[in-house]
DRENDOFI-977000 format. One record per residue (C-alpha): residue in one letter; x, y, z. Coordinates in steps of 0.02 Angstrom, whole numbers. Layout:
BEGIN
code=A	x=X	y=Y	z=Z
...
//
This chain:
BEGIN
code=M	x=1609	y=-1069	z=247
code=K	x=1481	y=-1055	z=387
code=L	x=1524	y=-871	z=403
code=F	x=1490	y=-845	z=217
code=F	x=1317	y=-925	z=227
code=S	x=1279	y=-828	z=384
code=L	x=1322	y=-665	z=296
code=V	x=1214	y=-710	z=145
code=L	x=1067	y=-751	z=258
code=L	x=1091	y=-590	z=355
code=I	x=1097	y=-484	z=197
code=N	x=938	y=-567	z=133
code=F	x=852	y=-543	z=300
code=F	x=890	y=-357	z=310
code=S	x=867	y=-313	z=127
code=N	x=708	y=-231	z=66
code=P	x=576	y=-348	z=-4
code=E	x=540	y=-351	z=-190
code=L	x=403	y=-230	z=-240
code=S	x=322	y=-357	z=-357
code=E	x=307	y=-480	z=-212
code=I	x=233	y=-346	z=-99
code=R	x=105	y=-295	z=-232
code=K	x=41	y=-473	z=-249
code=L	x=36	y=-498	z=-62
code=Y	x=-57	y=-333	z=-35
code=L	x=-193	y=-382	z=-158
code=N	x=-224	y=-544	z=-65
code=A	x=-197	y=-477	z=111
code=V	x=-352	y=-369	z=102
code=N	x=-462	y=-520	z=141
code=S	x=-343	y=-624	z=247
code=E	x=-279	y=-591	z=422
code=S	x=-137	y=-715	z=400
code=L	x=-81	y=-634	z=238
code=S	x=-96	y=-463	z=320
code=K	x=24	y=-524	z=454
code=E	x=141	y=-594	z=322
code=L	x=138	y=-429	z=227
code=F	x=177	y=-333	z=385
code=S	x=319	y=-451	z=433
code=K	x=400	y=-427	z=262
code=L	x=390	y=-239	z=285
code=A	x=430	y=-227	z=471
code=C	x=609	y=-170	z=440
code=I	x=555	y=-27	z=324
code=T	x=584	y=146	z=399
code=N	x=545	y=324	z=347
code=D	x=716	y=331	z=263
code=D	x=680	y=185	z=147
code=N	x=585	y=171	z=-17
code=K	x=426	y=274	z=6
code=T	x=319	y=152	z=-93
code=L	x=369	y=12	z=24
code=L	x=335	y=130	z=170
code=A	x=159	y=161	z=104
code=Y	x=132	y=-26	z=91
code=K	x=193	y=-44	z=270
code=G	x=66	y=86	z=324
code=A	x=-69	y=-7	z=228
code=S	x=-18	y=-171	z=310
code=I	x=-36	y=-92	z=483
code=I	x=-209	y=-29	z=434
code=L	x=-256	y=-203	z=374
code=L	x=-198	y=-276	z=540
code=S	x=-298	y=-146	z=635
code=K	x=-457	y=-232	z=573
code=S	x=-418	y=-384	z=678
code=A	x=-374	y=-292	z=839
code=K	x=-490	y=-340	z=982
code=K	x=-504	y=-173	z=1071
code=V	x=-568	y=-15	z=988
code=A	x=-423	y=84	z=1062
code=D	x=-299	y=-38	z=982
code=K	x=-389	y=-28	z=815
code=T	x=-384	y=162	z=820
code=K	x=-202	y=170	z=871
code=A	x=-147	y=49	z=735
code=F	x=-253	y=136	z=603
code=K	x=-179	y=305	z=646
code=E	x=-2	y=234	z=642
code=G	x=-31	y=158	z=471
code=A	x=-115	y=313	z=400
code=K	x=28	y=420	z=464
code=L	x=153	y=314	z=366
code=V	x=48	y=324	z=208
code=E	x=30	y=512	z=224
code=F	x=218	y=529	z=255
code=A	x=251	y=431	z=95
code=V	x=130	y=540	z=-5
code=A	x=206	y=700	z=66
code=N	x=381	y=644	z=20
code=E	x=337	y=578	z=-153
code=P	x=178	y=666	z=-207
code=N	x=205	y=618	z=-389
code=A	x=216	y=430	z=-358
code=I	x=61	y=352	z=-434
code=E	x=78	y=190	z=-336
code=I	x=82	y=280	z=-169
code=R	x=-74	y=376	z=-221
code=L	x=-155	y=211	z=-271
code=I	x=-117	y=137	z=-100
code=R	x=-194	y=286	z=-12
code=L	x=-347	y=280	z=-126
code=S	x=-369	y=94	z=-97
code=I	x=-372	y=125	z=90
code=Q	x=-483	y=278	z=86
code=E	x=-616	y=199	z=-23
code=N	x=-627	y=46	z=89
code=V	x=-622	y=111	z=267
code=P	x=-786	y=149	z=355
code=K	x=-844	y=329	z=335
code=I	x=-846	y=349	z=523
code=V	x=-655	y=343	z=520
code=K	x=-656	y=503	z=415
code=Y	x=-505	y=453	z=313
code=N	x=-577	y=492	z=143
code=K	x=-528	y=670	z=101
code=N	x=-410	y=628	z=-42
code=I	x=-514	y=510	z=-148
code=K	x=-554	y=636	z=-287
code=E	x=-377	y=706	z=-286
code=D	x=-295	y=534	z=-296
code=K	x=-417	y=471	z=-426
code=H	x=-383	y=624	z=-536
code=F	x=-194	y=604	z=-512
code=I	x=-200	y=420	z=-559
code=L	x=-302	y=450	z=-716
code=T	x=-194	y=598	z=-768
code=H	x=-28	y=507	z=-747
code=Y	x=-78	y=330	z=-796
code=K	x=-5	y=337	z=-972
code=E	x=167	y=392	z=-909
code=Q	x=196	y=232	z=-809
code=S	x=297	y=77	z=-851
code=A	x=203	y=-70	z=-926
code=T	x=210	y=-167	z=-763
code=L	x=144	y=-23	z=-660
code=K	x=11	y=17	z=-790
code=E	x=-55	y=-161	z=-776
code=Y	x=-58	y=-151	z=-586
code=V	x=-146	y=18	z=-588
code=K	x=-269	y=-40	z=-722
code=N	x=-316	y=-194	z=-620
code=F	x=-347	y=-82	z=-470
code=I	x=-453	y=41	z=-570
code=M	x=-558	y=-98	z=-645
code=Q	x=-612	y=-162	z=-474
code=S	x=-619	y=6	z=-387
code=K	x=-784	y=83	z=-338
code=S	x=-713	y=259	z=-355
code=F	x=-697	y=253	z=-544
code=S	x=-845	y=268	z=-660
code=A	x=-874	y=150	z=-808
code=I	x=-817	y=288	z=-926
code=E	x=-656	y=315	z=-826
code=K	x=-625	y=128	z=-826
code=Q	x=-636	y=128	z=-1016
code=T	x=-491	y=252	z=-1027
code=V	x=-368	y=124	z=-959
code=K	x=-420	y=-26	z=-1063
//
């Protein structure tokens, strides 16, 4: 019986986290170092071979953690690591609206000095063009992002209401 419970715990530990849980955590982790750490810990086991959306969230979590690094070199290293994962996810699934949304959310919020803002127009256009094709759950998530985003105009925001 102990073996059975041990196997169940092991399977749960090594299985991928639920995307809905990660979405909620990501929204709140933006303003919380402790939630950023929690988000990263839930995604730590995600590799390049796993779900690319989860990989993009892992990259975003590393970028969020880079904000709290003490040394500039550590901030830079972590930021580059996170951005590399996000870009890998986009390159492998360029038609995934959620991955584009993750990249856009990062690019519109990082300081301009970082120079990670080259895809804002492209991602914004992609999101608006493919919004109507998404599932109801994903549409709601994307809509909520668009409504608070500084990259979308008032007219563009009206198209997703």
